[in-house]
N, C-alpha and C positions, 0 to 999 in steps of 0.2 A: 935558572928559571923556576918559578913556582909552578905548581900543578895547575893553578888557575889560569896563568898566562898560556901554558901549553894547550889547555882546553880551548881557549879562545882562538889560538892559531889553528887548531884542528877544525874548528867550526868554519873558519874562513876558507879552508882548503876546498877547492872545487876540482873535482876530477873531470878530465875530458879524455875523449877516446884518442887512440893512436891515429885514426883517420882524420880527426879534426886537427891534430897537431901537424900531420903531413900536409894537409890542405893549406893551412896557414903558412907553413914553411915554403911551400911551392909559390904562394902569393908573394912572400918576402923575396924569394930569389928572382921572381919575374919583375919586380918593381923597377930595378935599374934599366931593364930592357925597354921600358915604356918611353924613356928619353929618346930612343932612336926613332920613335914614331912621329916626333915633332920635326917638321921641315927645318933645315938649317937656316933658311931665309927668315923664318918666323923667329927663331932664336936670336939671330943677328939683329933683326929689326926691333925686337923687344929690348935688347941690350942697348941699342942706340936711342930708344925712346920714341921712335917713329913707327907708325903702323902703315904698312904697304898692302894694298889690295892683292889678294892671291891671284895667280894666273889661272884662268879658267879655260875649259875646252868643252866642245859640244860635238857629239857624234850622232849622225842621223842615219837611220836605216829604214828603207821602204820595203816591207815584206810583200806588198802587193804591187810594187812597181811605181815608177814616177817617170816623167818625161826627162830623160838624161840631158837633152840639149838645153833645157830650161835651168838646170842646176849646174852643169859643168861649165867652167869658164873656157873661153877660147884663147889660144896663145899659151906661151910658157914663160916662166920666170916672173919678173916684176912687170912685164908688159902685157899681162893678160887682161881680158875684158870679161866682166861678170856676165853670166846668163841672166835672163829676165827675172828669174826667181830671186837671185842674189843681188839685184840692183840696189835694194835698200841698204846694203852693207858698203856701198861705195865710199862713204865717209871714213870707214874703218879699214880701208884697203891695206894700209901698212901693217895692220894687226891681224889680218885674216889669212889663213892658209887653207886652201881647198885641196883635199887629197882625192884622187880618183884612180880607177884601175886596180882596186883592192879586192876584186871578185875572187871567189874560190871556185873556179871553173870545174874542178874535179868533183865537186859536190853535186853537180847537175847531171841528170841522166843524158845519155846519148853518146855519140862517137867523139 
């Protein structure tokens, strides 16, 4: 190499800190792990070419209370009856699950 070419190569050389190198290395190592964040159903549906709506859930919390009899269904299993607040969900009965009795009684004061 001639000295002119060496000088041009030296001009292009950009120094970066050890910290920047390690940060970039950490990002490169973490990249394969990001695949695990994708749900298997999304990967399967994208491979098949069809898009399926994701399963959704809703959780309600009433910090100041609610009328339990209006929310909790009566009966058990598939033969339950919705309370008056949940009546609009009657059309979706086969897709709805209502969980109750999940109180943490040990968090409340008293005997």
